[in-house]
C-alpha positions as CSV (number, residue, x, y, z in Angstrom):
1,M,108.9,126.3,60.1
2,N,108.8,126.2,64.0
3,N,110.3,123.4,66.0
4,K,107.2,121.4,66.0
5,N,106.8,121.6,62.4
6,K,110.2,120.4,62.0
7,L,109.7,117.3,64.1
8,C,106.9,116.2,62.3
9,H,108.6,116.6,59.2
10,F,111.0,114.4,60.5
11,C,108.4,111.9,61.9
12,F,106.8,111.4,58.6
13,F,110.4,111.0,56.8
14,K,111.0,108.1,58.9
15,I,107.3,106.7,58.6
16,F,107.5,106.8,54.9
17,F,110.9,105.4,55.2
18,L,109.4,102.3,56.8
19,L,106.7,101.7,54.2
20,V,109.0,100.8,51.6
21,F,112.4,100.1,52.8
22,I,112.0,98.6,56.2
23,F,111.9,95.3,55.1
24,F,115.1,95.1,53.4
25,F,117.3,96.7,55.9
26,F,116.0,97.3,59.2
27,P,114.2,95.7,62.1
28,A,110.5,97.3,62.9
29,R,110.4,100.4,65.3
30,H,107.6,102.1,66.8
31,F,106.9,105.7,66.7
32,V,104.7,107.8,69.0
33,F,103.1,110.5,66.6
34,A,99.8,108.8,66.1
35,Q,97.6,111.6,68.1
36,E,99.1,114.4,65.7
37,F,98.2,112.7,62.5
38,K,95.6,110.3,61.0
39,S,97.0,108.4,57.7
40,D,95.2,106.3,55.2
41,Y,97.1,104.5,52.5
42,R,95.9,103.2,48.9
43,V,98.8,101.5,46.9
44,E,97.6,100.0,43.4
45,Y,99.7,97.7,41.3
46,F,98.5,98.2,37.6
47,L,100.2,95.0,35.7
48,K,101.1,94.5,32.1
49,E,102.9,91.6,30.5
50,D,105.5,92.6,28.1
51,K,105.4,90.0,25.5
52,G,105.8,87.1,28.1
53,E,109.2,87.9,29.2
54,N,108.3,90.8,31.8
55,I,105.5,92.2,33.9
56,Q,105.4,96.1,34.0
57,A,103.9,97.4,37.3
58,Q,102.2,101.1,37.0
59,V,102.3,102.0,40.8
60,K,100.1,104.3,42.4
61,Y,100.1,105.6,45.8
62,Q,97.7,107.9,47.5
63,I,98.3,108.6,51.0
64,K,95.8,110.8,53.2
65,I,97.3,112.8,55.7
66,T,94.6,114.2,58.4
67,N,96.0,116.6,61.0
68,L,94.7,116.2,64.7
69,R,96.1,119.2,66.1
70,S,95.7,122.8,65.2
71,D,99.2,123.8,65.1
72,I,100.8,121.0,63.2
73,Y,101.2,120.3,59.8
74,V,103.7,118.3,57.1
75,S,105.5,120.4,54.7
76,K,108.0,117.6,53.4
77,F,107.9,114.0,52.6
78,A,110.5,111.5,51.7
79,L,110.2,107.7,50.0
80,F,112.9,105.4,50.2
81,F,113.0,102.1,47.9
82,P,115.9,99.8,47.5
83,K,118.3,100.4,44.4
84,S,117.5,97.3,43.2
85,F,113.7,98.2,42.4
86,S,113.6,99.5,38.9
87,V,111.5,102.6,39.5
88,K,110.9,105.3,36.5
89,D,108.7,107.9,35.0
90,I,108.0,109.0,38.2
91,V,105.1,111.9,38.5
92,A,103.8,113.5,41.9
93,E,101.0,115.8,42.8
94,D,99.0,117.0,45.8
95,D,96.0,118.4,46.3
96,A,97.4,121.8,44.6
97,G,98.7,120.5,41.4
98,R,101.9,119.0,40.3
99,V,105.1,118.6,42.7
100,I,108.6,118.5,41.3
101,P,110.3,115.1,43.1
102,D,114.0,115.4,44.2
103,I,115.2,112.0,43.4
104,S,119.0,110.8,44.6
105,T,120.4,107.7,44.9
106,D,123.4,106.0,46.7
107,E,125.1,102.7,46.6
108,D,121.7,101.0,48.6
109,K,118.5,102.9,47.9
110,I,116.7,105.3,45.7
111,K,115.2,108.6,47.9
112,I,112.3,110.5,46.5
113,T,111.6,113.9,48.1
114,L,108.7,115.8,47.9
115,N,107.8,119.5,49.1
116,F,104.1,120.2,49.6
117,N,102.7,123.5,47.6
118,H,100.4,124.5,50.1
119,P,99.5,122.1,53.0
120,K,96.5,122.6,54.6
121,V,96.8,123.8,58.3
122,G,94.4,122.8,61.2
123,K,92.6,120.3,62.5
124,G,90.6,118.2,60.6
125,E,92.1,119.6,57.5
126,E,93.5,116.5,54.6
127,N,96.4,116.9,52.7
128,N,96.6,114.4,49.9
129,F,99.6,113.2,48.2
130,Y,99.5,111.3,44.9
131,L,102.4,109.4,43.3
132,R,102.9,107.3,40.4
133,F,105.8,105.4,38.9
134,N,106.5,102.9,36.7
135,Q,108.5,99.2,38.2
136,D,109.5,96.7,35.9
137,N,110.8,94.0,38.4
138,L,108.6,94.0,41.5
139,F,106.0,91.2,39.7
140,K,108.5,88.5,38.4
141,I,107.4,85.7,35.3
142,N,109.1,82.8,37.2
143,G,108.3,80.1,34.3
144,N,104.8,79.2,34.5
145,V,103.7,81.6,37.2
146,W,103.9,85.3,38.4
147,E,105.4,85.9,41.7
148,V,105.7,89.2,43.9
149,I,106.9,89.8,47.5
150,I,105.2,93.3,48.4
151,P,106.7,95.2,51.4
152,A,104.1,96.3,53.6
153,L,103.9,99.4,56.0
154,Q,105.5,98.9,59.2
155,G,106.1,100.9,62.2
156,E,103.3,103.1,62.3
157,K,99.6,102.8,63.4
158,Y,97.5,103.8,60.6
159,N,94.0,104.6,60.2
160,S,93.5,102.0,57.1
161,Y,95.8,100.6,54.6
162,Q,94.8,98.9,51.3
163,I,96.9,97.2,48.6
164,I,95.2,96.5,45.4
165,V,96.9,94.5,42.5
166,H,95.2,94.9,39.1
167,L,95.6,91.7,36.7
168,P,95.2,92.6,32.8
169,A,92.2,91.2,31.5
170,D,93.6,89.3,28.5
171,T,95.3,87.0,31.4
172,D,94.1,83.5,32.5
173,K,96.7,83.6,35.5
174,K,94.7,83.4,38.9
175,I,96.1,83.8,42.4
176,S,97.1,80.3,43.9
177,I,99.0,81.1,47.2
178,A,98.6,84.4,49.0
179,K,100.0,85.5,52.3
180,P,98.3,86.7,54.1
181,L,95.0,85.9,52.2
182,P,93.5,88.8,50.4
183,E,90.3,90.2,51.8
184,K,88.5,90.0,48.5
185,I,88.9,89.3,44.8
186,T,86.5,91.1,42.4
187,K,86.3,90.6,39.0
188,T,85.8,93.6,36.8
189,A,85.6,94.5,32.9
190,D,89.1,95.6,33.3
191,G,90.4,92.3,34.8
192,L,90.7,90.8,38.3
193,Q,91.4,93.2,41.3
194,V,93.1,91.3,44.5
195,I,92.3,93.5,47.5
196,W,94.4,93.3,50.8
197,R,93.2,95.5,53.8
198,N,95.1,96.5,56.7
199,P,97.7,93.3,56.2
200,N,99.6,92.9,59.6
201,T,102.6,91.2,58.0
202,K,106.0,92.4,57.0
203,T,105.2,91.3,53.6
204,I,102.5,90.6,51.1
205,Y,103.9,87.3,49.6
206,A,101.6,86.2,46.3
207,V,101.5,83.3,43.3
208,F,99.6,83.8,39.9
209,G,99.6,80.4,38.5
210,D,98.7,77.0,40.1
211,R,101.7,75.2,39.3
212,Q,105.2,75.3,38.4
213,I,106.9,73.5,35.6
214,Y,111.1,73.2,36.2
215,Q,113.7,71.6,33.6
216,T,116.0,69.7,35.6
217,D,119.2,68.4,34.9
218,L,121.3,66.8,38.0
219,I,124.6,65.4,38.1
220,Y,125.9,62.4,40.3
221,H,129.5,61.5,40.8
222,L,130.2,57.8,42.4
223,K,133.6,56.1,43.0
224,N,133.8,53.1,44.8
225,P,137.3,53.3,47.0
226,K,137.1,49.5,48.3
227,P,139.3,46.9,46.7
228,I,136.2,44.5,46.0
229,P,133.1,45.3,43.7
230,V,130.1,46.9,45.1
231,Y,126.7,48.3,44.1
232,M,126.3,51.9,45.2
233,E,122.7,53.8,45.7
234,L,121.8,56.9,44.8
235,A,118.5,58.8,45.1
236,F,116.6,60.8,42.0
237,P,113.8,63.3,42.9
238,P,110.5,61.6,43.9
239,D,107.1,62.0,43.2
240,T,105.4,63.3,46.2
241,L,101.8,65.0,47.1
242,Y,103.0,68.6,45.7
243,Q,105.6,67.6,42.7
244,K,105.3,64.9,39.8
245,I,108.6,64.0,38.0
246,Y,108.9,63.2,34.3
247,V,112.0,61.6,33.4
248,E,113.5,62.8,30.1
249,G,117.0,60.2,30.5
250,I,119.0,58.4,33.0
251,N,122.5,58.0,31.7
252,P,124.1,55.3,32.1
253,K,121.2,53.2,32.9
254,P,120.7,51.8,36.3
255,D,121.2,48.0,37.3
256,K,118.4,48.5,39.3
257,I,115.5,50.6,40.2
258,Y,113.4,50.5,43.3
259,S,111.8,52.5,46.3
260,D,112.3,52.5,50.1
261,E,109.4,52.8,52.8
262,D,109.3,56.5,52.7
263,G,108.6,56.5,48.5
264,N,112.2,57.5,47.7
265,F,113.1,57.0,44.1
266,L,116.5,55.0,44.2
267,A,118.6,53.3,41.9
268,K,121.6,50.7,42.0
269,Y,124.8,51.2,40.1
270,F,127.7,48.2,39.9
271,L,131.3,49.3,40.3
272,Y,134.6,47.6,40.1
273,P,137.2,48.5,42.7
274,G,138.4,52.1,42.3
275,Q,135.7,52.6,39.5
276,T,134.0,55.9,39.3
277,K,130.9,56.5,37.2
278,K,129.2,59.7,36.2
279,I,125.1,59.4,36.4
280,N,123.1,62.2,34.5
281,F,119.4,62.4,35.6
282,K,117.3,65.0,33.4
283,G,113.9,65.7,33.8
284,I,110.9,67.6,34.4
285,I,109.2,68.1,38.2
286,T,106.0,70.0,38.2
287,V,105.1,71.6,41.7
288,Y,101.6,72.3,42.7
289,S,100.1,75.0,44.6
290,L,97.4,72.1,46.2
291,P,97.8,68.6,47.2
292,R,97.5,66.3,44.0
293,A,94.0,64.8,44.3
294,D,95.0,61.6,42.6
295,L,97.4,60.7,45.3
296,L,95.4,61.2,48.3
297,V,94.2,57.7,48.4
298,S,97.4,55.9,47.6
299,Y,99.4,58.3,49.9
300,N,97.0,57.1,53.0
301,Q,97.7,53.7,52.0
302,L,101.5,54.4,52.4
303,L,101.2,56.1,55.9
304,K,99.7,52.5,57.4
305,K,102.9,50.8,56.4
306,Q,105.1,53.9,57.9
307,K,103.4,54.7,61.4
308,N,105.6,52.5,63.3
309,Y,108.4,55.0,62.5
310,L,107.1,58.5,62.3
311,L,106.7,58.9,65.8
312,T,110.3,57.2,66.6
313,P,113.3,59.5,68.1
314,K,116.0,59.3,65.8
315,K,119.4,61.1,65.7
316,Y,119.2,64.8,65.1
317,W,115.6,64.0,66.3
318,Q,115.9,63.6,70.2
319,L,115.2,66.0,72.6
320,D,115.9,63.6,76.0
321,D,115.1,65.0,79.2
322,L,115.0,68.7,78.1
323,N,112.7,71.3,80.1
324,L,110.5,71.9,76.7
325,P,107.7,74.4,76.5
326,N,104.2,73.2,76.6
327,L,103.1,73.0,73.0
328,K,99.8,71.5,72.2
329,D,99.9,71.4,68.3
330,S,101.5,72.0,65.0
331,Q,100.9,75.5,64.9
332,Q,102.4,76.3,68.4
333,I,105.3,74.4,67.6
334,Y,105.9,75.9,64.7
335,D,105.8,79.3,66.0
336,Y,108.0,78.4,68.7
337,V,110.8,77.3,66.6
338,I,110.7,80.6,64.3
339,N,110.8,82.7,67.5
340,H,113.6,80.3,69.2
341,L,115.7,80.0,66.4
342,K,118.0,82.8,65.1
343,Y,118.9,82.2,61.5
344,D,122.9,83.2,60.8
345,L,123.3,83.7,57.1
346,K,127.0,83.7,57.9
347,N,126.8,79.7,58.3
348,I,125.3,79.2,54.7
349,S,128.5,78.7,53.2
350,A,130.3,77.6,55.9
351,K,131.2,73.6,56.5
352,K,128.9,74.1,59.7
353,A,128.2,70.3,61.1
354,R,124.6,69.6,61.6
355,L,123.2,70.4,65.3
356,G,120.7,68.2,65.6
357,A,117.0,69.6,67.6
358,K,118.8,69.3,70.9
359,E,122.2,70.9,70.5
360,A,119.6,73.8,68.3
361,F,117.5,73.9,71.3
362,L,120.4,74.7,73.9
363,N,122.1,76.9,71.2
364,P,119.6,78.5,69.1
365,N,122.1,81.6,67.5
366,G,123.5,80.5,64.4
367,A,120.8,78.1,63.4
368,V,120.3,77.3,59.5
369,C,117.4,75.4,57.6
370,T,118.2,72.0,59.1
371,E,118.1,73.4,62.8
372,F,115.0,74.9,62.1
373,T,113.9,71.6,60.7
374,D,115.4,68.9,63.2
375,L,113.8,71.0,65.9
376,F,110.3,71.5,64.6
377,I,110.5,67.5,63.8
378,A,111.5,66.3,67.2
379,L,108.9,68.5,69.2
380,S,106.4,67.5,66.9
381,R,107.2,63.8,67.6
382,G,107.6,64.4,71.2
383,Q,103.7,65.8,70.8
384,G,102.4,62.5,68.7
385,I,102.4,64.7,65.8
386,M,103.8,62.3,62.7
387,S,106.5,64.3,60.8
388,R,109.3,63.7,58.9
389,E,112.3,65.9,56.9
390,I,112.1,66.7,53.2
391,Q,115.4,67.8,51.7
392,G,115.4,69.4,48.3
393,Y,116.1,72.7,46.2
394,G,114.6,76.1,47.4
395,F,114.4,78.0,44.2
396,S,115.1,81.6,45.4
397,S,116.4,84.5,43.8
398,E,116.6,86.6,47.1
399,G,119.2,85.2,49.4
400,Q,118.5,87.2,52.8
401,L,114.6,86.8,52.2
402,R,114.6,82.7,51.3
403,P,118.0,81.7,52.0
404,L,119.7,78.3,51.4
405,S,121.8,76.1,53.7
406,L,122.8,73.1,52.7
407,I,126.7,72.9,51.5
408,S,126.5,71.3,48.5
409,D,125.3,73.7,45.7
410,V,121.9,75.4,46.5
411,L,120.1,72.8,48.9
412,H,117.6,73.2,51.3
413,A,115.8,71.4,54.0
414,W,112.1,71.9,55.5
415,P,109.9,69.6,57.4
416,E,106.5,68.0,56.8
417,Y,103.7,67.1,59.4
418,Y,100.3,64.8,59.3
419,D,97.4,66.6,59.7
420,E,95.0,64.0,61.4
421,K,91.8,65.9,60.6
422,K,92.3,66.5,57.0
423,K,94.3,63.0,56.6
424,I,96.9,65.0,54.6
425,W,100.9,65.6,54.6
426,V,101.6,69.4,55.3
427,P,104.9,70.8,54.2
428,V,105.8,74.0,56.2
429,D,109.2,76.2,56.1
430,P,109.7,77.7,59.7
431,T,113.0,78.9,58.4
432,W,111.7,81.0,55.4
433,D,109.4,82.4,57.6
434,H,111.7,83.5,60.1
435,T,113.8,85.0,57.3
436,S,111.1,86.4,55.3
437,G,108.5,87.2,57.5
438,I,105.8,85.3,54.9
439,D,103.8,82.9,56.7
440,Y,104.7,79.5,55.1
441,F,102.5,77.3,57.9
442,S,99.3,78.0,56.5
443,S,100.1,77.8,52.8
444,F,103.2,76.9,50.8
445,D,104.8,78.2,47.6
446,L,105.8,76.8,44.5
447,N,109.7,77.1,45.0
448,H,110.5,73.8,46.9
449,I,111.2,71.1,44.8
450,A,111.6,67.6,47.0
451,F,114.9,65.7,46.0
452,V,114.7,63.0,49.2
453,I,112.2,62.2,51.8
454,H,113.8,61.5,55.3
455,G,110.9,59.8,57.6
456,R,112.7,56.7,58.9
457,Q,116.2,57.8,59.1
458,P,117.3,62.0,58.9
459,D,120.4,61.8,56.8
460,Y,120.1,58.9,54.1
461,P,119.3,58.6,51.4
462,V,121.5,61.6,50.3
463,P,120.0,64.3,48.1
464,A,121.3,65.1,44.3
465,G,123.9,67.9,45.0
466,M,125.9,65.9,47.5
467,Y,127.5,63.3,45.5
468,K,130.4,65.7,44.4
469,I,133.8,65.9,43.3
470,E,135.6,68.8,44.2
471,N,133.7,72.1,43.5
472,S,131.6,70.5,40.6
473,K,128.3,72.1,39.6
474,D,126.0,69.2,40.0
475,I,122.5,71.1,40.0
476,Q,120.7,72.8,37.1
477,I,117.0,73.8,37.3
478,K,115.4,76.8,35.7
479,A,111.7,77.3,35.4
480,I,110.2,76.9,32.3
481,N,106.8,77.3,30.4
482,D,106.3,74.0,28.3
483,E,103.8,71.2,30.0
484,P,105.5,68.0,30.2
485,K,104.5,65.1,28.1
486,E,103.3,62.0,29.8
487,E,104.4,58.5,28.3
488,A,102.8,55.3,29.7
489,G,103.0,52.0,29.2
490,F,104.0,48.5,30.8
491,S,106.1,45.3,29.5
492,F,104.3,42.0,30.5
493,K,106.6,38.8,30.6
494,L,105.5,35.3,32.3
495,V,108.7,33.1,33.5
496,D,108.1,29.3,34.3
497,L,104.2,29.2,32.8
498,P,104.0,26.3,30.4
499,N,101.5,26.4,27.7
500,K,100.8,22.5,28.3
501,L,98.7,22.3,31.2
502,Y,96.9,18.9,33.2
503,A,94.0,19.4,35.5
504,N,94.0,19.0,39.0
505,K,97.5,20.1,39.4
506,N,99.3,22.9,41.6
507,Y,101.7,25.2,39.2
508,Q,104.4,28.1,40.3
509,G,105.3,30.8,37.5
510,K,106.3,34.5,37.7
511,I,105.1,37.5,36.3
512,Y,107.4,40.6,35.6
513,L,105.9,43.7,34.9
514,K,107.7,46.9,34.2
515,N,106.9,50.7,33.5
516,L,107.9,51.9,30.3
517,G,106.4,55.4,30.9
518,N,108.3,58.7,32.1
519,T,106.4,59.0,35.2
520,Y,105.0,57.2,38.3
521,R,102.4,54.8,37.9
522,W,100.1,55.2,41.2
523,G,97.9,52.6,42.2
524,A,98.1,50.2,39.4
525,K,96.1,47.6,40.1
526,L,96.5,43.7,38.4
527,L,93.4,41.6,37.5
528,I,93.8,38.0,36.7
529,D,91.0,36.1,35.0
530,S,90.6,32.5,33.5
531,D,87.4,30.1,33.3
532,A,89.4,26.7,34.3
533,I,92.4,28.0,36.3
534,K,92.0,29.6,40.2
535,T,94.7,31.7,41.5
536,E,95.9,32.7,45.0
537,K,94.7,36.3,44.2
538,K,92.5,37.7,41.3
539,E,93.5,41.2,42.1
540,I,97.0,42.4,42.8
541,L,96.8,46.1,44.1
542,F,100.7,48.3,43.8
543,D,101.6,51.4,45.6
544,Y,103.2,52.3,42.7
545,F,105.7,51.6,40.0
546,L,108.5,54.0,39.5
547,P,109.7,54.9,36.0
548,N,111.6,51.8,34.2
549,E,111.0,50.2,37.4
550,E,110.2,46.3,37.2
551,K,108.4,44.1,39.7
552,M,108.5,40.4,39.8
553,I,105.4,38.9,41.1
554,P,104.7,35.0,42.1
555,L,101.9,33.3,40.3
556,N,100.9,30.0,42.2
557,F,97.9,28.4,40.7
558,Y,95.8,25.6,40.4
559,T,94.2,23.9,37.5
560,Q,90.3,22.9,37.4
561,K,89.3,19.2,36.7
562,V,87.9,19.1,33.3
563,N,86.9,15.6,31.4
564,S,88.5,16.5,28.2
565,F,91.0,18.7,26.6
566,K,90.3,22.3,26.7
567,K,91.6,25.2,25.0
568,G,91.7,28.3,26.9
569,E,93.5,31.8,28.2
570,I,94.6,33.4,31.1
571,L,93.8,37.5,30.8
572,F,95.9,39.8,32.8
573,N,94.5,43.1,33.2
574,L,97.0,46.1,34.1
575,S,96.1,49.7,34.3
576,D,93.6,49.1,31.2
577,E,96.4,47.2,29.1
578,T,95.3,43.6,28.5
579,Y,97.8,40.4,28.2
580,R,96.9,37.1,27.3
581,H,98.7,33.7,28.1
582,Q,97.2,30.8,25.8
583,Y,97.1,27.3,27.3
584,N,96.0,24.0,26.3
585,L,94.2,22.3,29.6
586,Y,94.5,18.4,29.6
587,P,92.4,15.9,32.0
588,F,94.5,14.3,34.9
589,Y,94.1,10.8,32.9
590,Y,95.9,12.5,29.9
591,Q,99.2,13.1,32.3
592,F,98.6,9.3,33.3
593,L,98.0,8.0,29.8
594,K,101.4,10.0,29.0
595,Y,103.5,7.8,31.8
596,F,101.7,4.9,30.6
597,F,102.7,5.1,27.1
598,V,106.1,6.4,27.7
599,F,106.8,3.2,29.8
600,V,105.4,1.1,27.1
601,F,107.5,2.5,24.9
602,F,110.5,2.0,27.4
603,V,109.6,-1.5,28.1
604,I,109.4,-2.3,24.4
605,F,112.6,-0.3,23.7
606,V,114.3,-2.3,26.4
607,F,112.8,-5.9,25.1
608,L,114.2,-4.6,21.5
609,L,117.7,-4.1,22.8
610,K,118.1,-7.3,24.6
611,Y,116.4,-9.0,21.6
612,A,119.0,-7.4,19.5
613,F,122.2,-8.1,21.8
614,F,120.6,-11.9,22.0
615,N,120.6,-12.3,18.5
616,Q,124.4,-10.9,17.9
617,R,126.0,-13.1,20.6
618,H,123.9,-16.3,19.2
619,G,124.6,-14.9,15.5
């Protein structure tokens, strides 16, 4: 082989190294050999589910290399995989027949080298290379969904590049999240085909299945250090536009359950001086790929009460009078954040103080998720875009691609902004976009579980995982397949509402409503109706009831005029459940007669007492 041939061999050796291996270890590079070769790539993944536990993928590579010069050809080819890839049953061929692969491994990678049998020489000649192998761990079953991150070709100007995923015919899985979006999805007799053509991203991320279900077990350690009794507050995972909470148990039960303006699920516990309590929350959290349609109206009603603080600068969300770039919308802000800041994996486990937006802007190196989030929120609020922080759990098995950076347990932070055109909250993750190359702006994923919502304050309430003692493990979350069961029902109690009522009179009572179900009850409506009673409100609309939350509603009403005794009832209808309160309504003069007869009996009683006393004295 002449020197030029050796150079070309080195070129393709490097290019295919980049195809599969670059994403995990090296930055992208550019090679200047496009004028010597033209390459076309077709990569196919044929999926097969193995008893619901693993997904086996038969992978087929077809690479067509077209010579653009008469004096250069490729004689050897090499392919690299991370050692974590479970690659087996490797079969290689070229146009002349079978090729025996030379396979070697070291601590980091698997190397497959192939020598072409009889490469064609000459300008315009094509050499085809075919590789087949089986891989078990690229496509992962993660609870209720299939998930995959496919490294994409980097560093070469290819002529065409096609990636095709073949789903088995017997699965009902559909692609719910794709970054980037596929060019098309085709249904065939053998199943669905999902096709990407010439992707311009470092990776292709795809999720098959529209929701993920997580079994959740959280521990909260409370201690009262004060010399006086106190109530201490904690936050359980809330319902959001993208997740639904099913409470299986809270032990011990809280003294009070309530929410704040951001919609957090809060609870209070009473502690004596020096007392400690260990709170255990067990539940199921379903995370959705699309916003919950049943919450859109309620969420926009809540927004009317939140607008007054969602644009306000707060601690960690202030940039003062810095020389800021001219950013017009959320996309520009997002792109600026992921390009301006540099993530530092070393700071994940370090007890690093939260810098806030200003310090992150001035010192962009060494950022973690809170800095990415704080800077996005501060820039957004500065441009009049309502935004807030979500702190929670990032379900991640790839620490370098999708790192977690809050100190306690494995917590994560990401921002949301309000899209005025779509009238919807949109979650984004500039941190994971920066570290993985996966687009977390145009669509999200099913791996983010919200523990708290920070709209009014950037650091309160505190999420699960932060109520710790020493190095306790307080978060246990795993993806499951079983659909949760929803329980529904309300308890209804009337206080200070007598059964005997008189006409033309005002009354004041109380209604206590308690959600006995294991989920939020959104948009509950209380209807009050009675023929002879006028209430201040015939309809009371609630934003939501938390699981086991009790609300007190004052009941003010006025009885109408009646001329004779009447029996009646007040009907209370709450979310299709009806409660009845029976009453007896008397004309107003009944009350006058009641007092008159009481007075008469009193006068008679006094007279009889005096008479008896007089007889005793003169007796």
